[in-house]
N, C-alpha and C positions, 0 to 999 in steps of 0.2 A: 558759257559752255556750261552745259547740264551733264554729266557722267556718272554712269552706274556703274561700281567697280565691284565684281564678283570675286569672290577670295581675299581673306583677309590674312593669310597666311605670308611667309616668308617672300613671294613674286607679288603678292598684293600688295604687300607693305610698300614695298619700292616703287610701285605704280601710283599707289596711293599719295605716297610724297612727291612723286613727280607732279601729278595733279594738282596738289595741295599746293604747291609752289608757283605754280604756272597762273599767272596774271590772268588769262583766257578764262580761267575755269570759276564760273559763279556757284555750283554747290556739285559734291560730289554725295552721292546715296552709297553707302556700304551694304553689300549683302553676303551672308555666310551662315552655315547651319549652326556654325557656332556662334552662338549670340554675343556671348561672353567675347570672344575674341574680336567679333565686330567691334562690340563697345570700347575695349581696349586700345583698338588702332584708332578710333575716332576720336577718341581724348586725346593719344598720342599726336595725332592728325591735327587736330584742333590747335595745336600748340604753333604749329610752322605755317596753318594757313590764315589766308584773308578771307578765303569762300567759307559757304556754308558746308559744314560735315556731318552728316548724320548716318543713324541705321535706320534700315526698312527692309522690304521683302521686294520679291521679284516686280512686284507690280510697280516700282520705280522705272523701269525697264519703258514702260509707255510714254512716261514724261520725261525722258532721256534724248540728249542730242547725239549720243554714243554710249555704245558697250564696253567696258574694256573687263575680260574674262581671264582670272588668273586660278581659275579649277581644273581637274578631272574631266576627262573628255566629255563624260555621262553629263556631268552639269553643265558644260560646256553647249554640248546639245541642246539641251533643253531651253536655256538661255537662248540659242539661235534660234528655236523655234518660237518663242515669245516673243524676241526682237522682231522676226519676221512677220508677224501678224500686226506690230507695231509700226512697222516701217522703220525701223533705227539699225543704223548700222554697227556693228560688231569688229572688235577686235581683240586676238587672243593668243596665249602663248603656246598654246597646246595644240599637239598635229593631229589631225583625225584618223580614222582608221582608213584602210586602203579603200574598204566598201561603203566608205561615207556617202549619203546620197546628199548631204549638205549643201553643194552646188546647186541641185535641182531645187532645194527649198528654198535659197537665198534667189534666187534666179525666178523663180515663181512669185517672191512677195518684192524683186526689185529692188533689193536692196543689196550693200558690199559686205562680205562677209571676211576681213584681211586675216589671214592664218595660215601655219603658227608665225607671230613676229614678237619672239623674245631675245635673247642671247643666239641660242644653238636651236632648232633652227632661227630665221629673223635675220638680226645684223649681220650674221655668215655671210648669207646669199645676198642681202643688198650692198655687201663692201665688195664681194666678188663681183654682182654685176657694175658695180662702180668701176672696178680698176679695169673689168673688160670692156666698157664704156668707153672709156679713157685711151686705152691701147689701141682700141679699132681706129679713132677719132684719129691717133698718132700715127698709126703702121699701117692701117687697112685692116687689122684681125688678130685674133691670140692665139699664140702657138700653146704656150702654157698655160697655167692657172693652179697653183697651189693655194689651199686655204688650211690655216692650222687655228685650234682653238681650242681653251679649256680653261677650268677654274681648278688651281690648286692650292692648298695652302702655303702661307707665306713661309712657315717653319715648318719643312716636314718632318714626320713623326714616324715609328715603326708601329705597326709591320710594315705596311707599303710606301710610305711617304703620301699617303693619297686622305682625305678627310670629306665627307659627303656635308656638304653645307646645303642638302636641300631637306627640307623637311616632311611632314605630311606623309602621304600615302607611300612615298619614294624612300623614307627613312632605313626600310628593311630592304629596298631592293637596290644591290648593289650594280653598278655598269660591269658586269664581268658574262653576262650572258655571249655564246657561242653563235653567230650567225653571220651571213655574209653581210659585206658592207660594200658601198658603193662606189665608183670612180668612173670618169669618163677620158675614153681613148677614141680620138679621132669624130669626136664629136656621139658617139655612142656609148650607152651606159654598159659597164662591167661588173663582175663582182670578184671581192678578195677577201679573203678571210679576216674577220675583225681580228685586232692585235695582231696582222702582221705589216709587211713593210717599216718596219722600224729603223726612224730616224734620230741624230741627236741635230736639237735645236737650240741656239744660242739666243737668248732673250737677254738685251741689256737692259740692266737694273732687276733682272730676275735670276739668270743664273741659266746652267745648262738642263734642258727638258728633252724630253723624251717624245717623239710623236708614231703614231699606228692609224692605220685605216680604220676609221669609224666616222657614222654620223652624217655622210653627203644624203641630200632628198634627192630623190631620183627625177624631181621638176629641175633641178639645177639647169641640166643639160637644155630645157626648153628655152633658155636664153637666146635672143638671135646671135651674139655677139661670139658664144660658145659652140657654135653649129658644128665648127671642126677643128676645137681645139683639145687637149689633153689635159683633164682636170681630177686632182685628188683633193680630198677633205680630210683630216688626220687630227688625230685628237691629242691633247701636250698634257702628261703626266709629268711627276719627278719620275728620272731613270730606275727603272727596274718592275715599273708597274705592272707594262706588258709579261713580262718574262714570270712573273708570279702568277699572272691568271693563266698564261699558256700552261706551266707545270700543273695548276691545278685539273685543267682542262685536260692535260696527257693521262693525268692518275683516273679519270673518269669522275673527279669529285664535283662538274660542274651540269654535270647531265640532268635533265629534267624529267626523264623516264624514273618513276617512283619504282626502288627496290625494298623488297621484304628485309627488314632489321629487325630479330626475334619477334614475326609473326604481326609488325606492322610496316604499312607501306609508307616510303615516304621517298622525296627526289632528292638527290645529292644535293643538288646547286640549292634549296632551299635549308638546309641543314647548314651549308658554308655560308650562308648569309645572316641565318641566324646568330652564327658563333661570331661571325666577324661586323656585323654590324654596329654593335656598342662598342667595340672598339676603333672604330673609323668615324664614326657621329662625331660632327663638332661639337668643340666643347665651348663655356662661354669666352674663354680668354684665347681660341683659336681666330685666326684672321685670313684673309683668303686674296691671293690674287686671280683677274684673269686677264689671259692674253689674246688677242685675236690676231693673227697675221694674215694677209695676203697679198702671194707674191704673182705676179702674172709677166710673161713674155709675149711680146707682139711680134709681127712677121717681119723676117731680117730683111733690109733693103737690097738693091742691087749687090753692095759693097759685101755683102754679108752679115753687115752689122746688125746687132739686136737692139731693141727697146725694151727694159725691164720698170715694172712700176710695183713698190714695196709700199705698202699700209700697214700699220702695227698700232693697235690699241691697248694699253697696259692700265689695268683700273685696279684699286688696293681697295678694302674695309675700309670704310670712312670711323673713325672712333667719335668720332662728333654726334652722328645720327643713332652710330650703332647699327647702320648698313652695311652686310656683305657687297665685297665687289660682284658676286652672281647676281644678287638681290639687287642692284643698283643699275649692271646692266643687260638686264633681263627685265626688269619690271618699268626702267626709264626709256626702254625700246619700244613697251606696250602703252606708255602714256603717250609718248611723242608719237605712234600711228593713230591712235586715238583721237588727239586731237587733229590730226589731218582728216579722219571720217568725220567728226564734228563739224567741222569747218564746211564739209562737202568737196573737198579739194582733190578726193580720189572719183576717177571716174569708174566707171563698170558696176556690175551686179555679178551677185552669185559667190562661189569663192574663188578668192583672188589672192594668189601667191604672192607674196610683198616684192620681190626681186624683179618681178612680170609686169606688175600694176603699178609700181612705186617709179617714177620718173628720176633722173638723177637733180630735177630740183625738189623732188620731195625729200630725197636721201641727204642732200644737204641742209634741209630744215630739219632731220632728226638729228645729224650731227650737228647742228648747232643747238636743240634741245638739250642734248645731252651735255655738251660742253657748257651750256648754262650752268649744268649740275655738278660739272668738276668731271664729266666722262669725256678725255680728250686723246686723239692721234697723237702718240708719242713721234712717230715719224711716219712720212708720207710725202715721196719722193720718186725721183725717176733715174735711172742711168742708163749709159749705152756699152754694148760689149761688143767689141771687133775682134775678129778670128783671129788666132797667132797668125803671123806670115811665115812661110819657110824661107830657108836661104834665097830661093829663087825671085823671093818677092809674090808670089801666090799664095793666097790663104791658105793655111792646110786644115785638116778635119776630114770629117766624112759629109758624104754627101746625103741631102735633104731629099734624093729621092726613094 
């Protein structure tokens, strides 16, 4: 299996490590506009790989079995154009803009483009679809589905208990923008204010976190098993983050419209980011934890009993390799998806949304690939919930009608 890896930053490093350790890989060509960064990663990977690792240019795409892209959208789009000409499939962690024509481009070339397929989006939707499929098989449908995902520092520090483990172009752009976040009610996509719906979540081995509306991709509801379900997807942080961001927004400090300050037009949000980003950036000694939890309930049986399924993944930074948990869960997922494409195991052409294009068998393979690298589900089980009985022996509670 010959792979071209675009992007040698933090996420590309994780994907490269997974591909280099995979016995199916025969060669990896690293491509990055920062040639020194590419050479450094090639040297590091060569110490872990049995395959050939080299640095090259985008012309390597034509000789590849698949392309893994861990670069911003503009570079990803260029790579897809090159791959389409060479009839080479592409997997990417990057979410395309709403008006992208990548589907038409890939369909015309007859190649699959699988994206976004990192941690979030990517593994989140795959895990959600897996829980939904299992509930449908066992109960006939899905009643509710909740997804919680986030990367947090293992040890929170001031001012917000938040640390930015992404680098590159995202280093000075904090996750504080005010926008509508999506949810699904009875199969229909609805909007909620970002940072609303705050609730507490206790994660074994991690502690008490908070969750707020954020992050759901609009195509999650396109999965057949979720046609009539209520779905939410929330981001996890240490407690207090959502309140702190909301406080800034209330004061107008997260407005993106420029205001005049001593004759200079400046957007308040950009000032806040430039002041806070250096304080929140990951330091060499910082380690992170990634949590992904999917909880769902199926349709009740004749007696009102409901079946629930909860899948929980907790991953931590690996001190041996120096790979952060965010790097591992994002990059390893990209690598596993790239292997599926290289082996021509995924049917279809055009822009393929992972949770719609990949089957239960595909997801099982991705789980196995991640587990081989130490990323494992720490809990995955079923539970039954029987409605409480009134003194007369009739189940109590409100009607579902």
